[in-house]
N, C-alpha and C positions, 0 to 999 in steps of 0.2 A: 823579660817575662812576657809571655803571650797573654792576650786578653781573655775575657771569659768565654768559654766554649759551651756548647750544648752537649752534655754527656750522652753517649750512645750514638752520636752522629759524627763520624770522622771524615774529613776531606781526604782527597788523594794524597796531599802533602802530609797530612797528619798520619795517614797509614804508613807512608814511607818512613816518617820519623819514628813511629812505633816499632817498625821492623828494625831500625837502627838501634833503638833502645833495647829491644829484645836481644839483639846480638851482643850488645854491651853486657847485658845480664848473663848471657851464656859464658862470656869470658870471665865473669866473676864466679861462675860455677853453678848457676841455677837456671832452670827453665821458667818460662813465663806461665804462671798459673792464675794470677790475679788480672782482672781486666785493666788494660792500660788506656784509660779514657780521660784522665785529668790533665788539664792544661795548667799553665803557670798560675793563672788566677786562682783556680781551685786548690792548687798546692799551697799557695800563700793563705788562702781562705781558711784551711783547716787549722793552721797554727795560730792565725789571728783570732779565730773563734775560740780556741782553747785558752789563749792568753786572756781574752775577754776582759777588757777594762771595766765593763759593766757588771762583772762578777767579783773578781778579787778586790779591786779598788773600792767597790761599793760595800761588800760584806766586811772588809777589814778597815773600813774608813774610821770607825770609832776606836779600833785597836791602836792605830798609830796616833790618833789625836789625843787619847787619854794619857799616853806616856810622854810624848814630846811636844804636844801642842800643834798649832797650825803650820809651823815651819817644816814639819815632816812632809807636808804636801807641796809647799812652794819650793823647797830646796831638796828635801829627801828624795822625792820622786825623780827629778832630772838626774841627780847623782846616781841613783840606782839604775836608771835607764842607760846612762852612758857606759857604766861598767858591764851591764848585761849585754849591751851591743857588742862589746869586746868578746864576750863568751860566744854570742851568736855568730859573729864573723869567723871566729876560729873553728866553730863547728861547721860552718857553711862550706869552707874549702875542703873539709873532710867528706861532707855529703856530695860534693862535686866529684871527688876522687872515687868514692865507693857508693854508688846509688842503689842500695838494696833495702828491702823491708827490714832487715836486721838492724840497719842504722848503726847506732853507737857501738854495739858489741861486735859487729862485723869489722868496724874501723879498728877497734881495740885488738882484734885478732890479727889483722894484717900488720899492725904497727908494733904489737907487743907479745903476741902468742896467746895460747888457749887459756892460761890462768887469768890474765888481764881481761880477756873476752868474757869469761864466765862471771867474774866479779862485776864487770860493767853491765852485763845482761841482768843479773839479779837486782842490782841497784836501780837500773832503768825500769824493770818490771814492778818492783816494790813502789818506786816513786810514782809510776803511772797509775797504779791502783789507788795510792793515797791521793793523788791529784784528782782522779775521778770521784773518789769519796768526798773530798773537800768541795769540789765544784757542785756536786748534786746535793750535798748536805747544805751548802750555801743557798742553793736554789730553794730547798725546802724551808729553811729558816726565813728567807726573804718572802716566799709566797705566803707563809703563815702571817708574817707581819703586814704584808700588803692587804690581805683579806681582812685582818682586824682593823686596819686603818679605813679601808673602804666601807666596812660595815659599821664603823663607829664603836668598836669594842675596845675595852681596855687591854693594854698589852699583857696584863697578867690574867686574862680570862682563862677559864677552864673548860674542858670538854669531857663528857662522860662516854666511855667506850667499854662495853662488855662488863658493866657493873663497877668499873673503876673510874676515878676522876683524875684527869691529868691537866696541869697547866699547859697552855699552848707553847710555852717556852721550854717544856720538858724535852730533854735531848732524845729520849727514845721515841717520843711522839714525832719529833722532827725526822728521825731516821725512818719511821713508818711512812711519812709523807714522801721522803726521799725515794723510798722503794717504789712507790706508786708513780713518781715522776720518771724513774728509770725504765719502767716497763715499755713505754712506747719508744724510748731511745734505743733499747736493745732490739726491739722488733724492726725498727728502721735500719739499723746497722746489719741485721741479718738478711735484709732484703737485697742488699747489693750496693756497690759503690755509686751507681747512677743517682739514686735518691739521696744518698749521703752527700754527694758532690753538689747537688742542687741546693740542699740545705746549707752547706758550707758557704756557697756563693751568696745565697740570700742573707746569711748571717753577717757577712762583711758589710753589706749595704745597711742592714738593720743596726749594727753597732755604730757605724759612722753617722748615718742619718739620725738614729736615735740619740746618740751622744750630742749631736749638733742641736737637736730639738731641746734636750734638757738644758744645755748651756744657754741657748737663746731664751727659753722661758725664765730661767733664774735671773739672767742678766737684765732682761728688759721688762719683765713683769714681776720680779721678786720684790717682796716688801722690805727686805733687809739687805743692806750693802755695807760691808765693814771697811775700815780704814786700811791703808797699806801697812801701817805699823802692826795691825792685828795679824795680817797674813804672815808676818815674819816673827811673831811672838813664839816663845818656846816653853811656855809654862804648861806642864801637864796637870791633869786632874787626879791621877791615880799614882800612888807610890808603888814602885815595883815590888817592894817587900810585901805590901798588902795584897797585890795581885798574885803573889806566890804563896800566900798563906790561906789557911782554912781552919775552921773550928774543929778541934779534936779534944774530946773529953772536957769540954767546957772552956778550953783555952784556944786562942787564935795563934797559931804557930806556922812557920814555913812547912808546907805540906806537899806530898806527892799524891796525886789523885789518879786512881785507876778505876774507870767506870764510876760506880757510886761509892767506891771505897777510898778512904783517905788514911795515909800514914805519915808520920813526921818525915820531913825531907832528909834523905840520906846525904844529899850534896851539901846542904847547909850545915849538917853535923860534921862532915868531913873537912869543910873549909870554914872555920869559925869567922874569919874576917868578912865573909860574904854577907852576913847579916847587916853589919855596919855599912858596907858599900851600898847595898840595896836600900837601906834606910836613908842614906844621904842622897841617893838618886842623882848623881852628877849627869850632866847632859850627855857626856860621852857614853854613859850606860843606857839611858832611856832612849837616846837617839838611835843607837844600833838595835835595841829591842824593837823599836817602832818600825824598823826597816822591813819587818815581816809583811807589813801592808803592801809595800811595792814588790818585794821579791817573790812572794807567793803568786802574785799576779803574773809575774814573768816566768811562768813554767809552762811546759808542754809544747814549746815551739820546735822540739825535735820531731813533732808529728810530720813536718814536711819531709823529713828523711824516711820516716816509716812508711809513707805512701809513695816512695820513689818508684816502686815497681808498678804503680798505677798511674804514673805521671809521664807525659810526653816531654821530650828534651830534658830528661831527668837530671843530667849532670849540671845544667844551668838553673832549671826551674826549682829544683829542690833547694839549692843554695840560696837563690833569691827569696824563696819562700821563708826560710829561716830568718834571714836578715831583715827583710821588709816587714815581717810580722812584728818584730820587736820595735823597729823604727816607727812604723805607723802607730802602733799601740802606745809608744812613748808620747807622741804628739797628741793623740786623741785623749789619752788618759790624763795628761797634764792640763789640758784645757778643761776637762771635766772636774778635776780636783780643785783647780783654781776657782771655778764657778761655785762649787759646793762650799768651799771654805769662805769665799767672799760673802756668801749668803747665809752663813750660820746665824740663826735668829738671835738678835740682841747681842751679838758677839759673845755669846755664852758657850764657849767651847766645852766646858765641863758638862753642861746639861745635854749637849748633843752627844758627847762621847759616852755618857752614862745611859743614853736611851738604848733600848734593845734593838732598835732599827734606826740608826743615826741618819742615814741618807733619806729615809722616809720622813724623819722628823724635820729635816731641812726642807724637803719638798712641800709637806703639808703646812709648815710654818711660814712659807713664802707665797704659795700659790692658792688660788681658789680651788675648791674641791675637785671639779671635773679636770682641771689642768694637772693637779697633783695625781689624779687617777691615771692620767696619760703617762706621767713619769713612772709610776708604779708598773704599768703594763709594759713599757719599753724595757725596763730593767728585768722584769720577770721573764719575758720571752728570750732576751739575750742570755740569761743564765741557763735556760733549758737548752738552747742551741749550743752553748758552750759544753754542756755535759754530753750532748749527742756526739760532738766532734771528739771529745776526750775518749769516749768508748771506742771510736774508730781507730784511734792511734794505739790505745792500750791493747786491743785485741790483736792487732797486727804485730806488735812487738812480741807478745807471747806466742803467737803462731810462728814467727820467724825463729825464735829460740827452740821451740818444739821441733821445727823442721830439721834442725841440726842435732836432735836428740839431747837437748839440754835440760829438759824438764822430766820429772817423774810422770809417767803416763803419756809420753810424747806422742805415741801412736794415735791417741785420741785428739790431743790438742792441736796437732798439725793438720788435721783433716780440713779440706776445703770443700764446701758444698758445691756439687757439680752444676747446680742450676743458677745459683746467685754468685758463685765464685767468691764467697766470703768465708773467713775462718769462724764459722758459727760456734763451734765448741769452745774456742778460745775466748770469744766474745762473751758467752754465757758464764764461763768459769770466772773471768776477771770481774764481771759485773757483780757476781755473788760475793767475791772476795772484798770488793769495795764496801758492800753493806756490812760484812762481818767486821771489817776494820773500824767502822764507825761505832759498832756496838762495843768494841774494846776501848777506843780512845775517849769517847764521851765528851769531846770538846772540839769544836771546829778549828781553833788555833793549833791544837796538837796535831790534828790530821794535816793541816797546812804546813806545819814545820817538818813533819815526816816526809811529805812529798817534796818540799824544797830541798832538804838535805840529800835525800836519796837521788833525786834527779840531777842536782848540780854536781854531785860526785861522779855520776855516770857521764855527765857532760864533760867534766874536767879530765877524766882519765885518758881518753883518746887524744885530747888536746895536749896533755902532758907528754904522752908517748910520741906524738908527732914532733914536738919541740925537742924532746930528748934525742930522738933519732937524727934530727937535723944537726943538733949540736955535736953529736958523736960522729956523724958521717957514716952511720951504720944502720942497715935495715932500710925500710921504706919510710918516706916522708913526702909530704905534698910538694909537688913541683908544678909549674905551668903546663908541662907535658901531660901530667897525670890528671890535673884538675883544671878545666877551663875557667872555673871561678876560683880565684886564689888571691891571697893577700900579698904575694910577691915578697919583697924585702922587708915588709912590715910584719910579716907573719910571726917571727920570734918575739918581737916587742908586744904585739897585741895578744899573742898566746901567753906570754908571761903575766900580763895584767889579768887575763882571764883566769889563770891558775891561782894567782894570789887572791883574787876576789872570791873565787869559789871556796878556798880554804877559810877565808874570813867569815863568809856567811854561814858556813857549816858550823863553825864554833859558836857564832851568835845564836843560832836557832836551837842549840842544845841547852841554852841557859834557861833558868826559871824566868817566867812562869811556865815554861814548856819543858820542865825537867823530865817528864815522862818520855819525851823524845830521846833524851840522853840514854836512859836505861833501856829503852826499847831498841835503840840503835846498837848498843853494846850487846844486848841479848841476841839480836838478829845477826850481828857480826860473828858471835861465838857459834851460833847454830849453823851459819853458812860455812864457817871454817871447818866445823866438825863434819858437815855433809860433804864438803870438798875432799877432806882428808880420807874419810872412810868409804866414800862411794864415787862421787863425781869425777875425781881425778883419774880414776881407772877407766871410766866409761866415756867421758866427754872429750872428744878430739878436736872440737871447734868446728867452724863452718868448713865442711869438706866438699870441695868441688867434685861434681859427678864427672866421670869420664865421657868421652864423646859418644860412645856406644849407648851408655845409659841415658844420656840426654836425648838422643834421637828416639830411643825406645819410649821414654816418658812422653815426649812430644807427640809421637804417633798415637799413644794411648789417649792423650788429651784430645787429639783431633778426631779420634774415631767416633 
């Protein structure tokens, strides 16, 4: 992987490499429309920034802690990291074989045909919108908490707007703050890849240096340091049945929440034994429920594939970007989580887990005010940078699918601004959809679960198709000749682990207290099936390579 480069200034060697990459893209059927100015470091940076251990691991810190106790950080995180690395490695060799902005759905088309490609594309697009929604709602939630801590306000403080009074923890107020945070992110992404690449590079240093500062402050200046036994304790503070219940008609019962509306849980009614299981709360149940903390953090690393058409030495750098973003995040995130858990005030995991802003509770419970403010600032900036990177990846995936006429209104969404060479229309559309999704879901953990399931299914489909074709000896599959970055003889084993783990986490994140994800996923599946049968199957032919005459005509138009 090449070192950090200055966007916009290419050496002679880089220009030669860009020409070779452009020729590679032509062989895959596309002309070069996006600026190819990202080096290996910037490619790694965008995925690392979207994973953002200072976003997912921080916002969901209390979620894992309340169900499974401290052990979810000391053992759960490294376990999830290793399995996720298997998924990332299996994706990386596909990125090396097919370095296009379409990423996953282009892989699925080459390996399994247009139906697999269409399904993968929609899962990837839905997952990316949900991930962006989760990231920026997380940033809004955190920012509100940081301001209240710095200003010395109670966490349940209220604000008056337009004649109405809202608690600061009100979901719709948080969505309003999220919208304000997204405005400059969208503007930056519409400006072009140069500014975005600079921010991604800066984000890497901010995350690593910021994480090191937080760990150092807590370890050396923190007031509370807990025992080794505490770090491996597994006593949660919230029963999963209580977490899945709400008050309906004066009674607390398992419930399904949609926005501000609550109805008795259909799943608990359909599976009577589920109530007893949730009430008993065996560790096998609470442990896997708590994995959402780690697994939602590990999403979005497909971004390295989506910016392949803007990356130099794309066949190698995109692959390394996927793998290293997960590996480095695993190490940085583990050190951060160990430090946070070691410094939980008075070893009271229940009090920390129940706090609206658990990581801030740890920081302000351990450090003097100014130092705690530093921690708050580091995390807040990291979250905003994470959201900015997520919009970059999301917009390019929607653009790539529209380019192949896969979306309603594709003629609009596939447009590339001639000045900035960015898919502005796709960026604006997806950003609006992210806000709309938050208005529907009304819970950060629900949005997180939707993004995790949709993205990992999209990750798993091309990995499965590659393994299937290799086993059958039929069709295309990754070989050293096709992919300079490859797993060789380990590919079937690592791919099998990746597929099994993907299926496992998809089932886990459909379970209460995220039951809305189950019914949303089923409804979305039915809608997409109907759309495919009634319309898309007759119109979508998949990524269709342009012929040589068309490619030359398009390139001449672009150069004119």
